[in-house]
Each structure stands twice: as structure tokens, then as C-alpha cells.
C-alpha positions as CSV (number, residue, x, y, z in Angstrom):
1,M,-151.1,-111.5,-169.6
2,A,-154.7,-112.3,-168.8
3,T,-156.3,-115.5,-170.2
4,D,-159.4,-117.5,-169.6
5,S,-158.9,-118.8,-166.0
6,L,-159.5,-122.3,-164.8
7,F,-160.5,-120.7,-161.5
8,K,-164.1,-119.6,-161.2
9,V,-165.6,-117.6,-158.3
10,L,-168.9,-119.1,-157.2
11,P,-171.7,-116.6,-157.2
12,R,-172.9,-115.7,-153.7
13,E,-175.2,-113.1,-152.3
14,A,-174.5,-110.8,-149.4
15,K,-176.9,-110.5,-146.6
16,D,-178.6,-107.6,-148.3
17,G,-179.2,-109.7,-151.5
18,T,-176.5,-108.1,-153.6
19,T,-173.5,-109.7,-155.1
20,G,-170.6,-107.4,-154.2
21,T,-167.6,-106.6,-156.2
22,V,-164.7,-104.2,-155.8
23,N,-162.4,-102.4,-158.2
24,I,-158.7,-103.1,-158.0
25,S,-155.8,-102.8,-160.4
26,F,-153.1,-105.2,-161.3
27,D,-150.0,-103.8,-162.9
28,G,-152.1,-100.8,-163.9
29,K,-154.9,-102.8,-165.5
30,A,-158.4,-102.2,-163.9
31,L,-160.1,-105.3,-162.7
32,R,-163.6,-105.8,-161.1
33,V,-163.4,-108.7,-158.7
34,P,-165.6,-110.3,-156.1
35,Q,-165.4,-108.8,-152.6
36,G,-164.6,-111.1,-149.7
37,V,-161.9,-113.2,-151.5
38,S,-158.2,-113.0,-151.2
39,V,-156.1,-111.0,-153.6
40,A,-154.7,-114.3,-155.0
41,A,-158.1,-115.8,-155.6
42,A,-159.3,-112.6,-157.3
43,L,-156.3,-112.4,-159.6
44,L,-156.5,-116.1,-160.5
45,A,-160.2,-115.8,-161.3
46,A,-159.4,-112.7,-163.5
47,G,-157.0,-114.8,-165.5
48,I,-153.7,-113.5,-164.1
49,E,-151.0,-116.2,-164.5
50,R,-147.8,-114.4,-163.3
51,F,-147.7,-112.8,-159.9
52,R,-143.9,-112.5,-159.4
53,T,-140.6,-113.5,-160.9
54,T,-137.7,-115.2,-159.1
55,P,-134.6,-113.2,-158.2
56,V,-132.1,-115.6,-159.8
57,S,-133.6,-116.8,-163.1
58,G,-136.6,-114.4,-163.6
59,A,-138.9,-117.4,-163.9
60,A,-142.6,-116.6,-163.5
61,R,-144.4,-117.7,-160.3
62,A,-148.0,-117.8,-159.2
63,P,-149.9,-119.1,-156.1
64,Y,-149.3,-122.7,-155.2
65,C,-150.6,-123.5,-151.7
66,M,-153.2,-120.7,-151.2
67,M,-152.6,-120.8,-147.4
68,G,-149.5,-118.8,-146.7
69,V,-146.9,-121.5,-146.6
70,C,-145.1,-121.4,-150.0
71,F,-144.6,-117.7,-150.6
72,E,-145.1,-118.1,-154.4
73,C,-147.9,-115.5,-154.4
74,L,-145.8,-112.5,-153.3
75,V,-146.9,-109.2,-154.8
76,E,-146.7,-105.5,-154.0
77,I,-150.0,-104.2,-152.5
78,D,-150.6,-100.4,-152.2
79,G,-146.8,-99.8,-152.4
80,V,-145.8,-102.5,-149.8
81,A,-143.8,-105.3,-151.4
82,N,-143.5,-108.9,-150.3
83,R,-147.2,-109.3,-149.4
84,Q,-148.6,-112.8,-149.5
85,S,-151.6,-112.3,-151.8
86,C,-153.3,-115.4,-150.6
87,L,-153.6,-114.0,-147.1
88,V,-154.8,-110.4,-147.9
89,P,-158.5,-109.8,-148.7
90,V,-159.3,-107.5,-151.6
91,A,-160.4,-104.0,-150.9
92,E,-161.9,-101.2,-153.0
93,G,-159.2,-99.3,-154.9
94,M,-156.4,-101.6,-154.0
95,A,-153.3,-101.3,-156.3
96,V,-151.5,-104.6,-156.8
97,R,-148.3,-105.0,-158.8
98,S,-146.1,-107.9,-159.8
99,Q,-143.1,-108.3,-157.6
100,L,-140.1,-108.5,-159.9
101,G,-136.8,-110.0,-158.8
102,M,-135.1,-109.2,-155.5
103,R,-135.9,-106.5,-153.0
104,E,-133.4,-104.3,-151.1
105,L,-132.8,-105.1,-147.5
106,N,-133.8,-101.6,-146.4
107,D,-137.3,-102.3,-147.8
108,L,-137.5,-105.5,-145.8
109,V,-136.6,-103.8,-142.6
110,T,-139.0,-100.9,-143.2
111,S,-142.0,-103.2,-144.0
112,A,-141.2,-105.2,-140.9
113,G,-141.5,-102.0,-138.8
114,G,-137.8,-101.4,-138.2
115,A,-135.8,-98.3,-138.8
116,R,-134.6,-97.5,-142.3
117,D,-130.9,-96.9,-142.8
118,E,-130.6,-93.7,-144.8
119,R,-126.9,-93.8,-145.7
């Protein structure tokens, strides 16, 4: 659910005098966000309030520390789950999805570069 955000991106010009933006999607909704910011900052500025849910209670979570310490900003980015959105810069065409609940161990091993158990 998008609402008016308390977060505002300060306007800035690129070296060529333009103000750059990129197109991304969040849970299937198209967003135009400033380039050069983190996914978390872009989503907060767009009014996104829930990035993920907790595995136990399903409570909504959003970024807290914005520096990669708390893991509250976990999302799926371009099909890869468990990404810290505060550490990933936005890119044109990026598809971001809420991370809901718990992930399977095989997904964790695969995203860490290990072998996937195909039993």
C-alpha cells in the first residue's frame, strides 16, 4: 500500500545537467524512482511501507537502520530473495518483490553460491 511518504529525495543534477530516474517495479506496480539511490530509499520515497513479513507472526517490516545491520529491509530483487534493499542501488528495469515469511534452505544455499540439493 503506497501512501504519502515522510521520506523525500532531494533533487540533484547529474554531471550532464539532467535529473536521472529509472523505472522499477515493486510487487508488480511500476515506479519511477531517482537513480543513484538504494532500493530501500527509493521504495520509502515512493511511499512503500511494508517490505517484508516476519516468518512467525506475519508482521509487516520496513527498513530500520539503512546501513545493512538490522536485516529488516529484506526483499526479493530480480528473482533473488533475501537481498538487503538498503545496500543495493536501483537499476533500470529492476523487479522488486516483498519477501513473505520464511524461505527454504535450498534457496539460501543457492543464493550463497552453493550447490542445490535436488532430492
